[in-house]
LOKOL-257115 format. One record per residue (C-alpha): residue in one letter; x, y, z; residue number from 0. Coordinates in nm, 3 decimals. Example, Ala and Ser with C-alpha at 12.3 -4.5 7.8 and 13.67 -1.06 7.14 Angstrom:
! residues 2
TORDO  residuo        x        y        z  num
TORDO        a    1.230   -0.450    0.780    0
TORDO        s    1.367   -0.106    0.714    1
END
This chain:
! residues 163
TORDO  residuo        x        y        z  num
TORDO        x   -2.329    5.274    0.323    0
TORDO        x   -1.974    5.246    0.391    1
TORDO        x   -1.718    4.948    0.350    2
TORDO        x   -1.543    4.927    0.664    3
TORDO        x   -1.220    4.664    0.727    4
TORDO        x   -1.437    4.526    0.971    5
TORDO        x   -1.719    4.469    0.713    6
TORDO        x   -1.432    4.299    0.516    7
TORDO        x   -1.310    4.104    0.762    8
TORDO        x   -1.633    3.956    0.863    9
TORDO        x   -1.762    3.874    0.508   10
TORDO        x   -1.453    3.680    0.458   11
TORDO        x   -1.454    3.490    0.757   12
TORDO        x   -1.766    3.357    0.634   13
TORDO        x   -1.673    3.358    0.255   14
TORDO        x   -1.382    3.114    0.339   15
TORDO        x   -1.535    2.829    0.434   16
TORDO        x   -1.730    2.806    0.094   17
TORDO        x   -1.453    2.861   -0.133   18
TORDO        x   -1.235    2.541   -0.014   19
TORDO        x   -1.547    2.330   -0.086   20
TORDO        x   -1.464    2.324   -0.495   21
TORDO        x   -1.136    2.287   -0.534   22
TORDO        x   -0.986    1.960   -0.682   23
TORDO        x   -0.730    1.759   -0.393   24
TORDO        x   -0.427    1.674   -0.498   25
TORDO        x   -0.260    1.320   -0.395   26
TORDO        x    0.034    1.173   -0.476   27
TORDO        x   -0.001    0.814   -0.586   28
TORDO        x    0.181    0.519   -0.689   29
TORDO        x    0.394    0.508   -0.982   30
TORDO        x    0.484    0.239   -1.234   31
TORDO        x    0.844    0.347   -1.154   32
TORDO        x    0.842    0.275   -0.840   33
TORDO        x    0.632    0.022   -0.899   34
TORDO        x    0.863   -0.193   -1.043   35
TORDO        x    1.163   -0.072   -0.832   36
TORDO        x    1.018   -0.272   -0.545   37
TORDO        x    0.888   -0.539   -0.748   38
TORDO        x    1.244   -0.644   -0.952   39
TORDO        x    1.403   -0.603   -0.644   40
TORDO        x    1.187   -0.809   -0.388   41
TORDO        x    1.231   -1.037   -0.681   42
TORDO        x    1.564   -1.091   -0.666   43
TORDO        x    1.629   -1.116   -0.327   44
TORDO        x    1.380   -1.408   -0.277   45
TORDO        x    1.547   -1.567   -0.582   46
TORDO        x    1.863   -1.518   -0.399   47
TORDO        x    1.741   -1.767   -0.144   48
TORDO        x    1.588   -2.016   -0.477   49
TORDO        x    1.256   -1.877   -0.388   50
TORDO        x    1.019   -1.865   -0.679   51
TORDO        x    0.760   -1.572   -0.602   52
TORDO        x    0.507   -1.316   -0.797   53
TORDO        x    0.465   -0.962   -0.698   54
TORDO        x    0.162   -0.738   -0.724   55
TORDO        x    0.185   -0.367   -0.673   56
TORDO        x   -0.147   -0.203   -0.609   57
TORDO        x   -0.214    0.189   -0.563   58
TORDO        x   -0.320    0.437   -0.317   59
TORDO        x   -0.699    0.287   -0.407   60
TORDO        x   -0.616   -0.016   -0.403   61
TORDO        x   -0.601   -0.103   -0.821   62
TORDO        x   -0.330   -0.320   -0.936   63
TORDO        x   -0.087   -0.124   -1.103   64
TORDO        x    0.238   -0.447   -1.155   65
TORDO        x    0.195   -0.785   -1.200   66
TORDO        x    0.518   -0.950   -1.224   67
TORDO        x    0.544   -1.386   -1.131   68
TORDO        x    0.889   -1.575   -1.185   69
TORDO        x    0.856   -1.865   -1.405   70
TORDO        x    0.884   -2.080   -1.160   71
TORDO        x    0.565   -1.958   -0.954   72
TORDO        x    0.312   -2.155   -0.879   73
TORDO        x   -0.081   -2.039   -1.004   74
TORDO        x   -0.193   -1.899   -0.665   75
TORDO        x    0.112   -1.697   -0.622   76
TORDO        x   -0.056   -1.435   -0.834   77
TORDO        x   -0.374   -1.393   -0.630   78
TORDO        x   -0.231   -1.391   -0.246   79
TORDO        x    0.036   -1.153   -0.362   80
TORDO        x   -0.253   -0.941   -0.506   81
TORDO        x   -0.438   -0.981   -0.199   82
TORDO        x   -0.170   -0.926   -0.014   83
TORDO        x   -0.066   -0.549   -0.106   84
TORDO        x   -0.447   -0.464   -0.083   85
TORDO        x   -0.474   -0.570    0.251   86
TORDO        x   -0.173   -0.381    0.380   87
TORDO        x   -0.253   -0.061    0.152   88
TORDO        x   -0.611   -0.083    0.315   89
TORDO        x   -0.551   -0.137    0.674   90
TORDO        x   -0.142    0.105    0.625   91
TORDO        x    0.125   -0.197    0.799   92
TORDO        x    0.219   -0.530    0.751   93
TORDO        x   -0.026   -0.855    0.682   94
TORDO        x    0.248   -0.979    0.931   95
TORDO        x    0.094   -0.731    1.120   96
TORDO        x   -0.279   -0.745    1.059   97
TORDO        x   -0.248   -1.129    1.058   98
TORDO        x   -0.133   -1.077    1.453   99
TORDO        x   -0.402   -0.874    1.510  100
TORDO        x   -0.646   -0.988    1.424  101
TORDO        x   -0.600   -1.385    1.514  102
TORDO        x   -0.840   -1.566    1.677  103
TORDO        x   -1.102   -1.358    1.919  104
TORDO        x   -0.921   -0.975    1.902  105
TORDO        x   -1.208   -0.771    1.869  106
TORDO        x   -1.082   -0.670    1.504  107
TORDO        x   -1.105   -1.053    1.421  108
TORDO        x   -1.404   -0.979    1.214  109
TORDO        x   -1.172   -0.785    0.912  110
TORDO        x   -1.039   -1.083    0.819  111
TORDO        x   -1.464   -1.101    0.663  112
TORDO        x   -1.406   -0.811    0.446  113
TORDO        x   -1.330   -0.869    0.106  114
TORDO        x   -0.993   -0.907   -0.094  115
TORDO        x   -0.821   -0.935    0.214  116
TORDO        x   -0.579   -1.172    0.366  117
TORDO        x   -0.433   -1.243    0.637  118
TORDO        x   -0.066   -1.399    0.492  119
TORDO        x    0.287   -1.221    0.585  120
TORDO        x    0.452   -1.085    0.261  121
TORDO        x    0.248   -0.781    0.218  122
TORDO        x    0.388   -0.412    0.287  123
TORDO        x    0.223   -0.088    0.284  124
TORDO        x    0.400    0.208    0.065  125
TORDO        x    0.427    0.546    0.194  126
TORDO        x    0.619    0.863    0.069  127
TORDO        x    0.720    0.992    0.447  128
TORDO        x    0.377    0.957    0.656  129
TORDO        x    0.089    0.993    0.308  130
TORDO        x   -0.036    0.616    0.212  131
TORDO        x    0.051    0.558   -0.152  132
TORDO        x    0.014    0.196   -0.209  133
TORDO        x    0.036   -0.177   -0.135  134
TORDO        x    0.293   -0.441   -0.217  135
TORDO        x    0.275   -0.784   -0.174  136
TORDO        x    0.467   -1.102   -0.266  137
TORDO        x    0.410   -1.471   -0.275  138
TORDO        x    0.584   -1.770   -0.330  139
TORDO        x    0.825   -1.819   -0.029  140
TORDO        x    0.815   -2.161    0.216  141
TORDO        x    0.731   -1.950    0.496  142
TORDO        x    0.569   -1.589    0.559  143
TORDO        x    0.819   -1.355    0.693  144
TORDO        x    1.081   -1.459    0.374  145
TORDO        x    0.811   -1.318    0.235  146
TORDO        x    0.773   -1.001    0.423  147
TORDO        x    1.206   -1.055    0.421  148
TORDO        x    1.213   -0.998    0.046  149
TORDO        x    0.925   -0.692    0.044  150
TORDO        x    1.104   -0.478    0.282  151
TORDO        x    1.399   -0.549    0.060  152
TORDO        x    1.184   -0.367   -0.248  153
TORDO        x    1.086   -0.088   -0.057  154
TORDO        x    1.480   -0.045    0.119  155
TORDO        x    1.561   -0.024   -0.308  156
TORDO        x    1.228    0.236   -0.405  157
TORDO        x    1.309    0.453   -0.066  158
TORDO        x    1.539    0.764   -0.327  159
TORDO        x    1.179    0.699   -0.549  160
TORDO        x    0.962    0.804   -0.188  161
TORDO        x    1.098    1.083   -0.070  162
END
């Protein structure tokens, strides 16, 4: 039997899908340096406004990378910041967007019942390009919009690391 180019091409077409399945995935993830940059800048912005906050950063899997608490932050802010970071990571949107999208009788209202999800502003997703690598949450300002504003300041401070 002769090995023809057509036979070789057919073999390649059949075998190609099977070679990909065993390969490892390569994914970008939250680093401690990125987490520190975001959290430090956000906390500094809130402290300028007189707000004692807690910052939390989670990685692409929703696991805690960093938790920073200002000296005068309330005890419950640590849990709220973590849940805001987790919520923004899980849904890939700010927690203010999540709050508004799931309000009242929205078809998405049931998502509020998921464990560790919270519909309070102050959480923002962290991306490199379009790839979601984690979430950041801030808690302790008197209004949720102030937490989100400081969180956005933290993201802006890390922009050069998120390329």
